[in-house]
C-alpha positions as CSV (number, residue, x, y, z in Angstrom):
1,M,97.9,87.0,120.1
2,T,101.1,88.0,118.3
3,R,101.5,90.9,115.9
4,R,101.9,88.5,112.9
5,P,98.2,88.0,112.4
6,L,97.8,91.8,112.3
7,L,100.6,91.9,109.7
8,L,98.7,89.4,107.7
9,L,95.4,91.3,108.0
10,A,97.2,94.5,106.8
11,V,98.4,92.7,103.7
12,L,95.0,91.2,103.2
13,S,93.4,94.7,103.4
14,L,95.9,96.1,100.8
15,A,95.1,93.1,98.5
16,A,91.4,93.7,98.9
17,C,91.9,97.3,97.8
18,G,94.0,96.3,94.8
19,T,97.1,97.7,96.3
20,E,100.3,95.8,95.9
21,P,102.2,95.6,99.2
22,A,105.8,96.9,99.3
23,H,108.6,94.5,100.0
24,D,112.1,95.0,101.4
25,A,114.3,94.0,98.5
26,T,117.1,92.9,100.9
27,R,114.7,90.3,102.4
28,A,112.4,89.2,99.6
29,A,112.8,88.8,95.9
30,V,109.5,88.2,94.1
31,A,110.0,85.4,91.5
32,P,109.9,86.8,88.0
33,A,106.6,85.9,86.2
34,W,105.7,83.6,89.0
35,E,107.5,80.6,87.5
36,P,106.0,77.2,88.2
37,A,107.6,75.3,91.0
38,P,109.8,72.4,90.0
39,H,108.2,68.9,90.0
40,V,110.3,67.4,92.7
41,T,110.0,65.1,95.7
42,L,111.5,66.7,98.8
43,P,113.4,64.6,101.3
44,T,112.3,65.5,104.9
45,A,112.8,64.0,108.3
46,D,109.3,62.6,108.1
47,G,109.9,61.0,104.7
48,P,109.6,62.1,101.1
49,V,107.1,64.8,100.3
50,D,105.7,65.2,96.7
51,L,105.3,69.0,96.3
52,A,102.4,68.4,93.8
53,S,100.4,66.8,96.6
54,L,100.3,70.1,98.4
55,T,98.7,72.0,95.5
56,G,95.7,74.1,96.6
57,R,97.3,75.7,99.7
58,P,100.3,78.0,100.2
59,V,103.6,76.1,100.9
60,V,106.7,77.5,102.7
61,L,109.9,75.5,102.0
62,Q,113.0,75.9,104.1
63,F,116.3,74.6,102.8
64,A,119.3,74.6,105.1
65,E,122.2,72.4,106.3
66,A,121.6,70.4,109.4
67,G,124.1,72.5,111.4
68,D,122.7,75.9,110.5
69,A,121.2,76.9,113.9
70,E,120.1,80.3,112.8
71,A,118.0,79.0,109.9
72,W,116.3,76.4,111.9
73,A,115.6,78.8,114.8
74,A,114.0,81.2,112.4
75,L,111.7,78.4,111.1
76,A,110.9,77.2,114.6
77,D,110.0,80.7,115.6
78,A,107.6,81.3,112.7
79,L,106.2,77.7,112.4
80,L,103.1,78.0,114.5
81,D,102.0,81.3,112.9
82,L,102.7,80.1,109.4
83,E,100.6,76.9,110.0
84,A,97.8,78.9,111.7
85,A,97.6,81.2,108.6
86,G,97.1,78.1,106.4
87,A,100.5,77.3,105.1
88,A,102.0,73.9,104.7
89,V,105.6,74.1,106.0
90,V,108.3,71.8,104.6
91,A,111.7,71.7,106.1
92,V,114.5,70.1,104.0
93,T,117.9,69.4,105.4
94,V,120.4,69.6,102.5
95,D,123.9,68.1,102.4
96,G,125.3,70.8,100.1
97,A,124.7,72.9,97.1
98,E,124.7,69.8,94.9
99,D,121.5,68.5,96.6
100,E,119.3,68.0,93.5
101,A,115.9,68.9,95.0
102,A,117.2,72.0,96.8
103,E,119.2,73.1,93.7
104,A,116.0,73.0,91.7
105,F,114.7,75.9,93.8
106,G,117.9,77.9,93.6
107,Y,119.7,76.7,96.7
108,A,123.4,77.6,96.5
109,G,124.8,76.7,99.9
110,V,123.1,79.3,102.1
111,P,119.8,78.9,103.8
112,L,116.9,79.5,101.4
113,A,113.1,80.0,102.0
114,V,110.8,79.6,99.1
115,V,107.1,80.5,99.0
116,V,104.8,78.6,96.6
117,D,101.2,79.6,96.1
118,G,98.2,77.3,96.0
119,E,98.5,77.0,92.2
120,G,102.0,75.8,92.3
121,A,103.9,79.0,91.4
122,V,107.0,80.1,93.1
123,R,106.2,83.6,94.4
124,A,109.1,84.5,96.6
125,R,112.5,83.3,97.8
126,A,114.9,84.8,100.3
127,T,117.4,84.0,103.1
128,P,115.4,84.9,106.2
129,H,117.4,85.8,109.3
130,S,114.5,85.6,111.8
131,G,111.0,84.2,112.2
132,D,109.7,87.7,111.4
133,D,111.5,87.7,108.1
134,L,110.1,84.3,107.2
135,F,106.5,85.3,108.0
136,A,106.8,88.6,106.2
137,L,108.1,86.7,103.1
138,A,105.0,84.5,103.1
139,S,102.4,87.1,104.1
140,P,101.4,88.3,100.6
141,V,100.6,84.7,99.5
142,L,98.9,83.8,102.8
143,A,96.8,87.0,102.5
144,E,95.8,86.1,98.9
145,A,94.6,82.7,100.0
146,D,92.6,84.3,102.9
147,L,91.1,86.8,100.5
148,A,90.1,84.2,98.0
149,Q,88.2,82.3,100.7
150,T,86.6,85.5,101.9
151,V,85.5,86.6,98.4
152,S,84.0,83.2,97.7
153,W,81.8,83.5,100.8
154,Q,78.3,84.5,99.6
155,G,77.0,85.4,103.0
156,A,74.1,83.9,105.0
157,E,71.0,85.1,106.7
158,T,70.5,82.4,109.3
159,L,72.6,80.3,111.6
160,G,71.7,77.1,109.8
161,A,72.8,78.5,106.4
162,L,76.1,79.8,107.9
163,A,76.9,76.4,109.4
164,A,75.9,74.5,106.2
165,A,78.4,76.7,104.3
166,G,81.3,76.0,106.5
167,G,81.0,78.9,109.0
168,V,81.5,78.5,112.7
169,V,78.8,79.2,115.4
170,V,80.2,80.2,118.8
171,D,77.8,80.0,121.7
172,V,78.9,82.3,124.6
173,S,75.7,81.8,126.5
174,E,75.7,81.1,130.3
175,P,73.9,78.1,131.8
176,G,70.2,78.8,131.9
177,D,70.2,81.2,128.9
178,P,67.8,80.4,126.1
179,D,69.4,77.9,123.7
180,V,69.6,79.5,120.3
181,A,72.7,77.8,118.9
182,P,72.6,74.5,117.0
183,P,73.9,71.4,118.9
184,H,77.3,71.4,117.1
185,A,78.1,75.0,118.0
186,L,81.4,75.8,119.7
187,R,80.6,76.6,123.3
188,V,82.9,79.0,125.1
189,A,82.3,81.2,128.2
190,A,82.2,84.8,127.2
191,D,84.7,85.9,129.9
192,T,87.3,83.3,128.9
193,L,87.0,83.6,125.1
194,A,90.4,83.9,123.5
195,A,91.7,84.1,120.0
196,L,93.0,80.5,120.3
197,D,89.4,79.3,120.7
198,L,88.5,80.5,117.2
199,P,89.5,79.2,113.8
200,A,93.1,79.8,112.7
201,D,91.8,81.2,109.3
202,L,90.9,84.8,109.7
203,G,88.6,84.5,106.7
204,T,86.3,81.9,108.3
205,P,82.8,83.3,108.8
206,I,81.8,83.3,112.5
207,A,78.4,83.9,114.2
208,F,78.1,84.6,118.0
209,V,75.1,83.6,120.0
210,G,74.1,84.6,123.5
211,P,73.6,87.7,125.7
212,E,77.3,88.5,125.5
213,A,77.5,87.9,121.8
214,A,78.1,91.6,120.9
215,E,81.1,91.9,123.2
216,A,82.5,88.6,121.9
217,A,82.0,89.6,118.3
218,G,83.8,92.9,118.9
219,R,86.8,91.1,120.3
220,A,86.8,88.8,117.2
221,T,86.9,91.7,114.9
222,R,89.8,93.3,116.9
223,W,91.6,90.0,116.5
224,G,91.3,90.3,112.7
225,Y,88.3,88.2,111.7
226,V,86.7,89.7,108.7
227,T,83.3,88.1,108.6
228,V,81.6,88.2,111.9
229,Y,77.8,88.0,112.7
230,L,75.5,88.3,115.7
231,A,72.6,85.9,115.9
232,D,69.2,86.8,117.5
233,A,66.8,84.5,119.3
234,D,65.3,83.4,115.9
235,G,68.7,82.5,114.4
236,A,68.7,85.5,112.1
237,L,72.2,87.1,111.5
238,T,73.4,90.6,111.6
239,A,76.8,91.5,110.2
240,V,79.3,93.2,112.6
241,A,81.4,96.0,111.1
242,P,85.1,95.3,111.3
243,T,87.3,97.1,113.8
244,P,89.4,99.8,112.0
245,L,92.8,98.3,111.2
246,P,95.6,99.5,113.6
247,A,98.9,100.7,112.4
248,V,101.2,97.7,112.0
249,D,104.9,98.0,112.8
250,R,107.4,95.2,112.3
251,P,106.1,92.3,114.4
252,I,107.5,92.1,117.9
253,R,109.3,88.9,118.6
254,S,108.8,87.0,121.8
255,G,112.5,86.2,122.1
256,G,111.8,82.5,122.5
257,V,112.0,79.7,120.0
258,R,109.0,77.5,119.5
259,G,108.8,74.0,118.1
């Protein structure tokens, strides 16, 4: 698991406490008064994308010329983490500063990343020089979306209620253990459970079932999941206290380009 989900969790914790995260002014300029995003159709390699059709989730736009290797490498490096955190990522290759759609967002001939929140407001824009820069630019909006989903969660007392409300049940039982989990539970061996087996959204409520459930739940909280339960043989749930948040430095890059 990369350090970026921990960065997102740190921002999420600050937001939950009512603390406004600090930004590096050289990398991110918060849009004044959160102006509404222009009503435009964006030309992409996969066809035109109506920005309004993405309302309801965070959107990260990347504008750059086709030959700008640094800009596209930064986007490729951050792409999987951005999408795992719930963002829609739209890459727009521009022909120059006169490109109408790009110009509407303030593009002026240099690579530009723009973050639009789920309500359609421009929240940040900057010229990122790495995947870390791009993820950090989007993190406050991604954390807000995560927090909104977590706050809307009213909790549950049983496995059935959790599953009905959109939570995930993870059965880490071994063959021959009593079957407590519902039939649609995610079944993963406790000794092979990895972060990639779990939902990408750290705000998704998760309940663990089986003799090794406590150990699995502890790992989930260390990976950043904020609503984790243990289920007993009767399907009753007990909340697991989150693991204390570690200090988060600048995310460590792998050195490779993904995508």
